[in-house]
C-alpha positions as CSV (number, residue, x, y, z in Angstrom):
1,M,6.4,10.5,38.8
2,S,4.9,7.7,40.9
3,L,2.6,8.3,43.9
4,T,5.3,7.3,46.3
5,E,7.7,9.9,44.9
6,K,5.1,12.6,45.1
7,L,4.3,11.8,48.8
8,D,8.1,11.6,49.6
9,K,8.4,15.2,48.3
10,I,5.7,16.3,50.6
11,R,7.2,14.6,53.6
12,S,10.7,16.1,53.0
13,P,11.1,19.9,52.9
14,K,14.3,19.5,50.9
15,L,12.7,17.3,48.3
16,Q,9.8,19.7,48.0
17,N,12.1,22.4,46.5
18,Q,13.6,20.0,44.0
19,R,12.5,19.3,40.4
20,E,13.7,16.4,38.4
21,V,16.3,17.3,35.8
22,G,14.8,17.5,32.4
23,Q,11.2,17.0,33.7
24,G,10.1,20.6,33.6
25,P,7.7,22.0,36.2
26,M,6.1,20.0,39.0
27,P,3.0,18.1,37.7
28,R,0.8,19.6,40.5
29,P,0.1,23.2,41.6
30,F,3.0,25.0,43.4
31,Q,2.5,25.4,47.2
32,P,3.9,28.3,49.2
33,P,6.2,27.3,52.0
34,T,3.5,27.7,54.7
35,D,1.1,25.5,52.8
36,R,3.8,22.9,52.2
37,R,4.5,22.6,55.9
38,Q,0.8,22.3,56.7
39,T,0.4,19.7,54.0
40,S,3.3,17.7,55.4
41,V,1.7,17.8,58.9
42,V,-1.7,16.7,57.5
43,L,0.0,13.8,55.5
44,S,1.9,12.7,58.6
45,A,-1.3,12.7,60.7
46,V,-3.2,10.7,58.1
47,E,-0.3,8.1,57.9
48,D,-0.2,7.8,61.7
49,T,-3.9,7.2,61.8
50,L,-3.7,4.5,59.0
51,K,-0.8,2.9,60.8
52,D,-2.6,2.9,64.2
53,Q,-5.7,1.4,62.6
54,K,-3.6,-1.0,60.5
55,Y,-5.3,-0.1,57.2
56,G,-2.1,-0.1,55.2
57,S,-0.7,2.7,53.0
58,T,-2.9,2.1,49.9
59,P,-4.4,4.8,47.7
60,T,-7.8,3.7,48.8
61,A,-6.9,4.1,52.5
62,Y,-5.4,7.5,52.0
63,F,-8.5,8.5,50.0
64,A,-10.9,7.5,52.8
65,A,-9.0,9.3,55.5
66,L,-8.7,12.5,53.4
67,L,-12.5,12.4,52.7
68,A,-13.1,12.4,56.4
69,L,-10.9,15.4,56.9
70,L,-12.5,17.2,53.9
71,S,-15.9,17.0,55.6
72,Q,-14.3,18.7,58.7
73,S,-12.7,21.5,56.8
74,V,-15.4,22.3,54.2
75,S,-19.2,22.3,54.8
76,P,-21.9,22.5,52.1
77,S,-23.9,24.8,54.4
78,N,-21.1,26.8,56.2
79,G,-18.6,26.9,53.3
80,I,-14.8,26.7,54.1
81,V,-14.6,26.1,57.9
82,N,-10.8,25.7,58.1
83,K,-9.0,27.2,55.1
84,E,-5.5,25.9,55.9
85,L,-6.8,22.3,56.5
86,A,-8.9,22.5,53.4
87,T,-6.0,23.6,51.2
88,S,-3.8,20.8,52.4
89,V,-6.5,18.1,52.2
90,V,-7.7,19.0,48.7
91,Y,-4.1,19.2,47.5
92,L,-3.5,15.7,48.8
93,L,-6.8,14.5,47.3
94,D,-5.7,15.9,43.9
95,I,-2.5,13.8,44.1
96,I,-4.2,10.6,45.4
97,A,-7.4,10.5,43.3
98,P,-5.8,9.4,40.0
99,H,-4.6,6.2,41.8
100,V,-8.0,5.3,43.3
101,P,-10.1,2.6,41.7
102,A,-12.9,4.0,39.5
103,P,-15.8,2.3,41.3
104,L,-14.8,4.0,44.5
105,L,-14.6,7.4,42.8
106,Q,-18.1,6.8,41.2
107,S,-19.6,5.9,44.6
108,K,-18.2,9.0,46.3
109,F,-18.9,11.4,43.5
110,S,-21.9,13.2,45.1
111,Q,-20.1,13.5,48.5
112,I,-17.0,15.0,47.0
113,L,-18.7,17.4,44.5
114,T,-21.0,18.7,47.3
115,S,-18.0,19.3,49.5
116,L,-16.0,21.0,46.8
117,A,-18.9,23.2,45.6
118,P,-18.2,26.1,48.1
119,V,-14.5,26.1,47.0
120,L,-15.4,26.3,43.3
121,T,-18.2,28.9,43.6
122,H,-16.9,31.5,46.1
123,N,-15.1,34.4,44.6
124,D,-12.7,35.0,47.5
125,V,-11.2,31.5,47.5
126,E,-7.4,31.5,46.8
127,A,-6.1,30.2,43.5
128,P,-4.0,27.2,44.9
129,L,-7.1,25.7,46.6
130,I,-9.2,26.2,43.4
131,R,-6.6,24.5,41.2
132,S,-6.4,21.5,43.5
133,S,-10.1,21.2,43.5
134,V,-10.1,21.3,39.7
135,G,-7.7,18.4,39.8
136,C,-9.9,16.4,42.1
137,L,-12.9,17.0,39.8
138,E,-10.8,15.9,36.8
139,S,-10.0,12.5,38.3
140,L,-13.7,12.1,39.4
141,L,-15.1,12.9,36.0
142,V,-12.7,10.6,34.1
143,A,-13.9,7.7,36.3
144,Q,-17.6,8.2,35.5
145,D,-19.6,5.7,33.3
146,N,-22.3,6.3,30.7
147,A,-25.1,6.0,33.3
148,A,-23.6,8.8,35.4
149,W,-23.1,11.0,32.4
150,A,-26.8,10.5,31.4
151,L,-28.0,12.2,34.6
152,P,-29.2,15.8,34.0
153,Q,-27.3,18.9,35.1
154,T,-30.0,19.8,37.6
155,Q,-28.9,16.9,39.8
156,V,-25.6,16.4,41.6
157,S,-24.1,14.8,38.5
158,P,-21.0,14.8,36.3
159,R,-22.7,17.3,34.0
160,R,-23.1,19.8,36.8
161,A,-19.4,19.3,37.7
162,I,-18.1,19.8,34.2
163,A,-20.4,22.9,33.9
164,G,-18.4,24.3,36.9
165,L,-15.1,23.5,35.1
166,L,-16.3,25.3,32.0
167,V,-16.9,28.4,34.0
168,L,-13.4,28.3,35.5
169,A,-12.0,27.6,32.0
170,S,-12.9,31.2,31.1
171,D,-11.8,32.7,34.4
172,H,-9.9,35.9,34.3
173,R,-7.0,34.4,36.4
174,P,-4.6,32.7,34.0
175,K,-3.4,29.8,36.1
176,I,-6.9,28.8,37.1
177,R,-8.1,29.2,33.5
178,K,-5.3,27.0,32.2
179,R,-5.8,24.3,34.9
180,A,-9.5,24.1,34.1
181,Q,-8.9,23.9,30.4
182,D,-6.4,21.1,30.9
183,A,-9.0,19.3,33.1
184,V,-11.7,19.7,30.4
185,T,-9.3,18.4,27.8
186,H,-8.4,15.3,29.8
187,V,-12.1,14.5,30.6
188,L,-13.2,14.8,27.0
189,K,-10.3,12.7,25.8
190,S,-11.2,9.9,28.2
191,P,-14.8,9.0,27.3
192,P,-16.5,5.9,28.8
193,P,-16.8,2.9,26.5
194,S,-19.4,3.8,23.9
195,P,-20.1,3.4,20.1
196,S,-20.4,7.2,19.8
197,L,-17.6,9.2,18.3
198,D,-17.9,11.9,21.0
199,H,-17.8,12.1,24.7
200,P,-21.3,12.2,26.4
201,A,-20.5,15.7,27.6
202,A,-19.0,17.0,24.3
203,D,-22.3,18.5,23.1
204,M,-22.9,20.2,26.4
205,C,-19.3,21.6,26.4
206,A,-19.7,22.8,22.9
207,E,-23.0,24.5,23.6
208,T,-21.4,26.3,26.6
209,A,-18.4,27.4,24.7
210,L,-20.5,28.5,21.7
211,R,-22.8,30.5,24.0
212,S,-19.9,32.1,25.6
213,V,-18.3,33.1,22.3
214,N,-21.6,34.5,20.9
215,S,-22.2,36.4,24.1
216,M,-18.8,38.0,24.2
217,A,-18.9,38.8,20.5
218,A,-22.3,40.3,20.8
219,S,-21.4,42.5,23.8
220,G,-18.5,44.0,21.7
221,R,-20.9,44.8,18.9
222,K,-23.4,46.5,21.2
223,K,-20.8,48.9,22.4
224,G,-21.0,50.8,19.1
225,K,-18.4,52.4,17.0
226,G,-16.8,54.5,19.7
227,Y,-16.0,51.4,21.7
228,R,-12.4,50.4,21.7
229,Q,-12.1,46.8,20.7
230,E,-9.2,46.1,23.0
231,E,-11.6,46.5,26.0
232,H,-13.7,43.5,25.2
233,Q,-10.9,41.4,23.7
234,P,-9.9,39.5,26.8
235,G,-13.3,38.0,27.4
236,L,-13.8,37.0,23.8
237,M,-10.2,35.6,23.6
238,H,-10.9,33.5,26.7
239,A,-14.1,32.2,25.2
240,L,-12.3,31.4,21.9
241,Q,-9.6,29.6,23.9
242,L,-12.2,27.5,25.5
243,A,-13.8,26.6,22.2
244,K,-10.3,25.7,20.9
245,T,-9.8,23.5,24.0
246,I,-13.0,21.6,23.4
247,A,-12.3,21.2,19.7
248,S,-8.9,19.8,20.3
249,A,-10.2,17.4,23.0
250,S,-13.3,16.0,21.2
251,G,-11.8,15.0,17.9
252,G,-12.7,18.1,15.9
253,W,-15.9,19.4,17.6
254,P,-19.1,17.5,18.2
255,S,-21.0,16.7,15.0
256,Q,-24.3,18.3,15.9
257,K,-22.7,21.6,16.8
258,I,-20.6,22.2,13.7
259,E,-22.8,24.6,11.7
260,P,-23.3,27.2,14.5
261,L,-19.6,27.1,15.3
262,C,-18.6,27.8,11.7
263,E,-21.0,30.7,11.5
264,V,-19.8,32.5,14.5
265,L,-16.1,31.8,13.7
266,M,-16.6,33.2,10.2
267,N,-18.2,36.3,11.6
268,I,-15.3,36.8,14.1
269,S,-12.7,36.2,11.4
270,R,-13.8,39.4,9.6
271,S,-12.8,41.4,12.6
272,N,-10.2,44.1,12.2
273,N,-8.5,42.8,15.3
274,E,-5.9,40.4,14.0
275,Y,-5.7,38.5,17.3
276,L,-9.4,37.6,17.1
277,T,-9.0,36.6,13.4
278,M,-6.0,34.4,14.2
279,S,-7.8,32.8,17.1
280,A,-10.8,32.0,14.9
281,F,-8.6,30.4,12.3
282,E,-6.7,28.4,15.0
283,I,-10.0,26.8,16.0
284,F,-10.6,25.8,12.4
285,E,-7.1,24.5,12.2
286,V,-7.6,22.4,15.4
287,I,-10.9,21.1,14.2
288,F,-9.4,20.0,10.8
289,A,-6.4,18.5,12.6
290,G,-8.7,16.5,14.8
291,M,-10.6,15.2,11.8
292,A,-7.5,13.9,10.1
293,D,-7.6,10.6,12.0
294,E,-9.7,7.7,10.8
295,I,-12.2,7.7,13.6
296,S,-13.1,11.4,13.5
297,S,-12.9,11.8,9.8
298,A,-16.6,10.8,9.5
299,K,-17.5,14.4,10.7
300,L,-15.5,16.1,7.9
301,P,-18.2,16.0,5.1
302,K,-20.7,17.7,7.4
303,L,-18.2,20.3,8.4
304,M,-17.2,21.1,4.8
305,E,-20.9,21.3,3.8
306,A,-21.5,23.7,6.7
307,I,-18.6,25.9,5.6
308,S,-19.7,25.8,1.9
309,E,-23.2,27.0,2.9
310,L,-21.6,30.0,4.6
311,R,-20.2,31.2,1.3
312,P,-20.1,35.1,1.5
313,S,-21.1,37.3,-1.4
314,Q,-18.8,37.6,-4.4
315,N,-17.2,40.9,-3.5
316,D,-17.1,40.7,0.3
317,S,-13.4,41.6,0.7
318,Q,-13.5,41.1,4.5
319,L,-15.1,37.7,4.7
320,L,-14.2,36.0,1.5
321,P,-10.4,35.7,2.0
322,P,-10.8,33.9,5.4
323,W,-13.6,31.7,4.0
324,I,-11.4,30.7,1.1
325,T,-8.5,30.0,3.4
326,V,-10.7,27.7,5.5
327,M,-12.0,25.9,2.4
328,S,-8.5,25.3,1.3
329,R,-7.4,23.8,4.6
330,G,-10.5,21.7,4.9
331,Y,-10.0,20.1,1.5
332,D,-6.4,19.5,2.3
333,V,-7.5,17.4,5.2
334,S,-10.3,15.8,3.1
335,A,-7.6,14.7,0.5
336,Q,-5.7,13.0,3.3
337,V,-8.7,11.0,4.6
338,S,-10.7,10.5,1.4
339,P,-8.3,11.1,-1.6
340,E,-10.4,9.6,-4.3
341,D,-13.7,11.3,-3.2
342,T,-11.9,14.7,-2.9
343,F,-10.3,14.3,-6.3
344,Q,-13.7,13.6,-7.9
345,K,-15.0,16.9,-6.4
346,L,-11.9,18.9,-7.5
347,P,-13.1,20.2,-10.9
348,E,-16.2,21.7,-9.4
349,L,-14.2,23.2,-6.5
350,F,-11.6,24.5,-8.9
351,E,-14.2,26.3,-11.0
352,M,-16.0,27.7,-8.0
353,I,-12.8,29.2,-6.5
354,S,-11.6,30.3,-10.0
355,G,-14.6,32.6,-10.1
356,F,-13.2,34.8,-7.4
357,L,-10.1,35.6,-9.6
358,A,-12.4,37.9,-11.5
359,S,-12.9,40.1,-8.4
360,S,-11.8,43.7,-8.3
361,S,-10.3,43.1,-4.8
362,H,-6.6,42.2,-4.8
363,N,-7.0,40.4,-1.4
364,I,-9.8,38.1,-2.8
365,R,-7.7,37.3,-5.9
366,V,-4.6,36.4,-3.9
367,S,-6.7,34.2,-1.5
368,A,-8.3,32.5,-4.5
369,S,-5.0,31.8,-6.2
370,E,-3.5,30.4,-3.0
371,C,-6.5,28.1,-2.6
372,L,-6.2,26.8,-6.2
373,I,-2.5,26.2,-5.6
374,S,-3.3,24.2,-2.4
375,F,-5.9,22.2,-4.4
376,S,-3.2,21.4,-7.1
377,V,-0.6,20.4,-4.6
378,N,-2.7,18.5,-2.1
379,C,-5.8,17.1,-3.8
380,I,-4.4,15.3,-6.8
381,P,-3.5,11.7,-5.6
382,D,-0.3,10.0,-6.8
383,T,-2.3,7.2,-8.4
384,A,-3.9,9.8,-10.8
385,I,-0.4,10.5,-12.2
386,L,1.4,7.1,-11.9
387,E,-1.5,4.7,-12.8
388,P,-4.5,6.8,-14.0
389,S,-7.8,5.1,-14.6
390,I,-10.3,6.3,-17.2
391,Y,-12.0,8.1,-14.3
392,H,-8.8,9.8,-13.3
393,E,-8.1,10.9,-16.9
394,K,-11.6,12.5,-17.1
395,V,-11.0,14.5,-13.9
396,L,-7.6,15.6,-15.1
397,K,-9.1,16.8,-18.4
398,K,-11.8,18.8,-16.6
399,L,-9.1,20.4,-14.4
400,A,-7.0,21.2,-17.5
401,K,-10.1,22.8,-19.2
402,A,-10.8,25.0,-16.1
403,A,-7.1,26.0,-16.0
404,I,-6.9,27.0,-19.6
405,A,-10.0,29.2,-19.1
406,L,-8.1,31.2,-16.6
407,L,-6.1,32.8,-19.4
408,S,-9.2,34.3,-20.9
409,V,-9.8,38.1,-21.0
410,K,-12.3,37.7,-18.1
411,Y,-9.4,37.1,-15.7
412,Q,-6.9,39.5,-17.3
413,S,-6.7,41.7,-14.1
414,A,-5.6,38.5,-12.2
415,W,-3.1,37.1,-14.7
416,M,-0.2,37.5,-12.2
417,E,-2.2,35.3,-9.7
418,V,-3.3,33.0,-12.5
419,L,0.3,32.4,-13.6
420,T,1.2,31.2,-10.1
421,V,-1.7,28.7,-10.2
422,L,-0.6,27.4,-13.6
423,S,2.9,26.9,-12.3
424,A,1.6,24.7,-9.5
425,L,-0.7,22.8,-11.9
426,F,2.3,21.8,-14.1
427,S,4.2,20.6,-11.0
428,A,1.1,18.6,-9.9
429,F,0.3,17.1,-13.4
430,R,3.9,16.1,-14.0
431,W,4.2,14.3,-17.4
432,R,0.4,14.1,-17.6
433,S,0.6,17.7,-18.6
434,I,1.5,16.6,-22.1
435,T,-1.4,17.3,-24.5
436,L,-3.7,18.3,-21.5
437,L,-1.8,21.6,-20.9
438,D,-0.3,22.3,-24.3
439,D,-2.6,25.3,-24.9
440,I,-1.3,26.9,-21.6
441,V,2.3,26.6,-22.8
442,K,1.3,28.1,-26.2
443,T,-0.6,31.1,-24.7
444,V,1.9,31.8,-21.9
445,G,4.8,31.6,-24.5
446,E,3.1,34.1,-26.7
447,L,2.5,36.5,-23.8
448,R,6.1,36.1,-22.7
449,G,7.3,37.0,-26.2
450,N,5.3,40.2,-26.2
451,D,7.6,43.1,-25.2
452,S,4.7,45.0,-23.5
453,F,3.8,42.1,-21.2
454,N,4.6,42.9,-17.6
455,G,4.5,39.4,-16.2
456,K,7.7,38.0,-17.8
457,K,9.1,36.8,-14.5
458,E,5.9,34.9,-13.6
459,A,5.6,33.5,-17.2
460,D,9.2,32.2,-16.9
461,V,8.3,30.2,-13.8
462,V,5.3,28.7,-15.6
463,L,7.3,27.7,-18.7
464,G,10.1,26.4,-16.4
465,N,7.7,24.2,-14.6
466,A,6.2,23.1,-17.9
467,I,9.7,22.1,-19.1
468,E,10.3,20.1,-15.9
469,A,6.8,18.4,-16.3
470,M,6.5,17.9,-20.0
471,G,10.1,17.8,-21.1
472,P,12.0,20.3,-23.3
473,D,11.2,18.3,-26.5
474,V,7.4,18.8,-26.0
475,V,7.7,22.5,-25.0
476,L,10.0,23.2,-28.0
477,L,7.5,21.6,-30.4
478,I,4.9,24.1,-29.1
479,L,7.3,27.0,-28.8
480,P,10.1,26.4,-31.3
481,L,13.3,28.5,-30.9
482,N,13.3,29.6,-34.6
483,L,17.1,30.4,-34.4
484,A,18.7,28.4,-37.2
485,K,16.4,29.5,-40.0
486,P,14.2,32.3,-38.8
487,K,11.1,33.0,-40.9
488,A,8.9,36.1,-41.2
489,G,6.1,36.0,-38.7
490,Q,7.9,33.4,-36.6
491,P,9.6,35.1,-33.7
492,G,13.0,33.9,-32.4
493,R,12.9,32.7,-28.8
494,A,16.4,32.9,-27.6
495,W,14.9,34.0,-24.3
496,L,13.9,30.4,-23.8
497,L,17.5,29.2,-23.5
498,P,18.1,30.5,-19.9
499,I,14.8,29.0,-18.8
500,L,15.7,25.7,-20.4
501,R,19.1,25.8,-18.6
502,D,17.5,26.2,-15.2
503,H,14.8,23.6,-15.6
504,V,15.8,20.8,-17.9
505,Q,16.2,17.6,-15.9
506,N,15.2,13.9,-16.0
507,T,14.5,14.0,-19.7
508,N,15.9,12.4,-22.9
509,L,19.5,13.1,-23.6
510,M,19.0,12.2,-27.3
511,H,16.9,15.4,-27.7
512,F,20.0,17.5,-26.9
513,R,21.9,15.5,-29.5
514,S,19.3,15.8,-32.2
515,E,18.1,19.4,-31.5
516,F,20.9,21.4,-29.9
517,V,24.1,19.8,-31.2
518,P,23.2,20.7,-34.9
519,L,22.0,24.1,-33.8
520,S,25.4,24.7,-32.0
521,E,27.3,23.6,-35.1
522,T,25.2,26.0,-37.2
523,M,25.9,28.9,-34.9
524,F,29.6,28.0,-34.5
525,Q,30.0,27.8,-38.2
526,R,28.8,31.3,-38.6
527,V,31.5,32.4,-36.1
528,I,34.2,30.5,-38.1
529,D,33.0,32.0,-41.4
530,N,33.7,35.4,-40.0
531,G,37.3,34.5,-39.9
532,S,39.8,37.0,-38.5
533,S,37.5,39.9,-39.4
534,E,36.3,42.3,-36.6
535,K,33.5,40.7,-34.6
536,T,30.2,42.3,-35.3
537,M,27.3,42.4,-32.9
538,E,25.7,39.5,-34.8
539,I,28.8,37.4,-34.5
540,K,29.0,38.1,-30.7
541,I,25.3,37.0,-30.5
542,F,26.2,33.7,-32.3
543,E,29.0,33.1,-29.8
544,T,26.7,33.8,-26.9
545,L,24.1,31.3,-28.3
546,V,26.8,28.6,-28.6
547,Q,27.6,29.2,-24.9
548,Q,24.0,29.1,-23.9
549,I,23.3,25.9,-25.9
550,W,26.1,24.0,-24.2
551,A,25.0,25.4,-20.8
552,L,21.9,23.2,-21.3
553,L,24.0,19.9,-21.3
554,P,24.3,19.6,-17.5
555,G,20.5,19.6,-17.2
556,Y,20.1,17.0,-19.9
557,C,22.7,14.9,-18.1
558,N,20.7,15.2,-14.8
559,L,19.3,11.7,-14.6
560,P,18.5,11.2,-18.3
561,L,15.8,8.6,-19.1
562,D,17.7,7.2,-22.2
563,L,21.3,7.2,-20.9
564,S,22.1,3.7,-22.1
565,T,21.2,4.5,-25.7
566,A,21.9,8.3,-26.0
567,F,25.4,8.2,-24.3
568,D,27.4,6.1,-26.9
569,Q,30.9,6.1,-28.2
570,S,30.3,8.8,-30.8
571,F,28.8,11.2,-28.2
572,A,31.7,10.5,-25.7
573,E,34.2,11.2,-28.5
574,M,32.5,14.5,-29.3
575,L,32.6,15.6,-25.7
576,A,36.3,14.6,-25.5
577,N,37.0,16.8,-28.6
578,L,35.2,19.7,-27.0
579,L,37.3,19.3,-23.8
580,Y,40.5,19.5,-25.8
581,K,39.6,22.1,-28.4
582,Q,37.1,24.5,-26.8
583,T,38.3,25.6,-23.4
584,E,35.3,28.0,-23.0
585,L,33.0,25.0,-22.9
586,R,35.0,22.9,-20.5
587,V,33.1,23.9,-17.4
588,D,29.7,22.9,-18.8
589,V,31.0,19.6,-20.3
590,C,32.7,18.6,-17.1
591,K,29.6,19.5,-15.1
592,A,27.5,17.4,-17.4
593,L,29.8,14.4,-17.2
594,H,29.9,14.7,-13.4
595,R,26.1,15.0,-13.2
596,L,25.6,11.8,-15.2
597,V,27.3,9.9,-12.4
598,E,26.2,11.9,-9.4
599,S,22.4,11.9,-10.3
600,N,22.3,8.2,-10.7
601,Q,24.3,7.5,-7.5
602,E,21.8,9.7,-5.6
603,I,19.0,7.5,-6.7
604,V,20.8,4.3,-5.9
605,N,21.6,5.6,-2.4
606,M,18.2,7.2,-1.8
607,E,15.9,5.8,0.9
608,A,12.6,6.0,-0.9
609,S,9.9,3.6,-2.2
610,K,9.7,2.7,-5.9
611,Q,6.5,4.7,-6.2
612,E,8.1,7.8,-4.8
613,L,11.1,7.5,-7.1
614,L,8.9,7.0,-10.2
615,L,6.7,9.9,-9.2
616,K,9.6,12.3,-8.7
617,Q,12.2,11.1,-11.1
618,R,10.7,8.3,-13.3
619,T,13.8,6.3,-12.5
620,T,14.0,3.3,-10.2
621,K,17.1,2.2,-8.3
622,A,17.5,-0.7,-10.7
623,D,17.5,1.7,-13.7
624,A,20.0,4.0,-12.0
625,Q,22.4,1.1,-11.3
626,K,22.1,0.0,-15.0
627,N,23.0,3.6,-15.9
628,L,26.1,3.5,-13.7
629,D,27.2,0.2,-15.1
630,H,26.8,1.6,-18.6
631,L,28.9,4.7,-17.7
632,S,31.6,2.5,-16.1
633,S,32.4,1.0,-19.5
634,F,33.4,4.5,-20.6
635,A,35.2,5.5,-17.4
636,G,38.7,4.5,-18.5
637,N,38.7,6.6,-21.7
638,I,36.9,9.5,-20.0
639,L,39.4,9.6,-17.2
640,A,42.3,9.6,-19.7
641,V,40.9,12.6,-21.4
642,L,40.2,14.4,-18.0
643,F,43.8,13.7,-16.8
644,N,45.2,15.3,-19.9
645,V,42.9,18.3,-19.7
646,Y,43.8,18.6,-16.0
647,S,47.5,18.8,-16.7
648,Q,46.8,21.5,-19.4
649,T,44.8,23.7,-17.0
650,L,46.1,26.3,-14.6
651,P,45.9,25.1,-10.9
652,Q,43.3,27.7,-9.9
653,Y,40.9,26.5,-12.6
654,R,41.1,22.7,-11.9
655,G,38.4,22.3,-9.3
656,Y,35.5,21.3,-11.6
657,I,37.8,18.9,-13.5
658,L,38.9,17.2,-10.2
659,Q,35.3,16.7,-9.1
660,C,34.6,15.0,-12.5
661,I,37.7,12.8,-12.1
662,N,36.6,11.7,-8.6
663,A,33.1,10.8,-9.9
664,Y,34.4,8.5,-12.7
665,L,37.0,7.0,-10.3
666,S,34.1,6.0,-8.1
667,I,32.5,3.9,-10.9
668,T,35.7,2.5,-12.5
669,P,35.4,-1.3,-12.6
670,E,37.9,-3.2,-10.6
671,K,40.2,-5.3,-12.8
């Protein structure tokens, strides 16, 4: 809203009660009706005076006239002489000041601060007058230069003014507290030109907030065990809110004050009061968020060093979980601003946090596992997977070694948490898991095959992620199914088939043809050999295995890497025969044929960079288009089979066939 519009609202009683649609609340403090009338009278008098003296209606002219009235209504020696006039004058100054040239605000700083001092320091002053005074100070402080900020707080200076704002920023009255916090934020976000990262007053503000937090926290501790925490909570909460305000305004907290802040926040975070703990973490979150930009990121190493030095004892179940959480968030930000440096530190960090998984405390183990998952997800750069250098490969090997060690007896009590970490690691390593994480697949597979193992669900997730990352061919080399010709001492792993069904994707279709088609034929032959005899339990198992094997085909057809070579005339004919002869397999075969087309169309239509596609699917748009062109050469014959099968199928069971028909019609070449 422009200055003219603001003044028009003051002049017109009707406009004063209106708010712009969609604009939310008025930008300046609300005035009661009596104050609004008084303000309108004062504005009218000022404008009449300016008109009579032919000064013009400029912000500077308004400002000069209001300063004269301010000296009549507020006296440094006698305090507020005329409360009604003072309220209106300061309200108008609050509106006018942001539009006044900075040199004029600098020259009038001492006069205005001296006049407003009685308003800001007396306890019986009403809230509207204080809020307007805060607004005036805000505009004054934003206009000050480095020379003014260098003056000590003992003089009438910007430092003395902001000290007053900091007191009000912890005031017990919510509206005053909020207005002062907003003013402090604006001032700190508007530093004078300088090579420094921080505002000249940032250190002072940080010291004040830190002193306030320490004082409030200490007063609560002195009360003793019988003291109810709720009674001292408001003061400490206000102090923490002030610290959060300064942290958000000064790009992540002034560099020189980071260590003491971390120490006091870590102490508060161990409180039983969840509001205090959350407030402490919110400040850390604000600090990290402020350091995510290029300018403030220079402070991050010092912050992380300070947090590391505050490492609690190994079994401190109160302080360790919050400390681990803060470390996790900090290195998440570090990975954003310095991905390579953070990656280099990762093996050391991984081993350090892994040590906490041996703790007897469940909370510590859970926090440690969540931190390791965060490291895996956030701190391994894409370049280490797509185009790894020798240095990248060395770091990945160290991480793999540390991960394999988590399956030792030392961490047996934390195996449930360990399995969640290993799942995340497979997802992060992607195809680089091959050879590096083979031992994990072997160990987890052996655990999963043990009937007495309680973590089967968690183990299934690990193996599922391993299948997605390494491919089913690699996993089955490590953990063979042993179904066709089982041998003594080599357990059958039919339990792997449902896991494969849910996780096979973006792999080699030829593996299905070479591994599972022969296995299916072997199982099916045993069913045929039984003839018309009564089905034994063994025969029913063979039938189930055939169903489970062909349930894998849709996954193998989900963006296969070798479609142009694996999907040939002989494979197409085999699928056609299955559609005609084995009705129980039609659903899976149709889903597979449909998925071949759909998954490649999704890549072609996806709005993503080549790097993103390679990282997620190992298939570019050009590859996907070639795949569709290859499939289109089979479209006519496939459609002929599908139409025949459609006509032989009852109407209520045709849905999946129709979807498949539509997919192949969409890629049929125009003649």
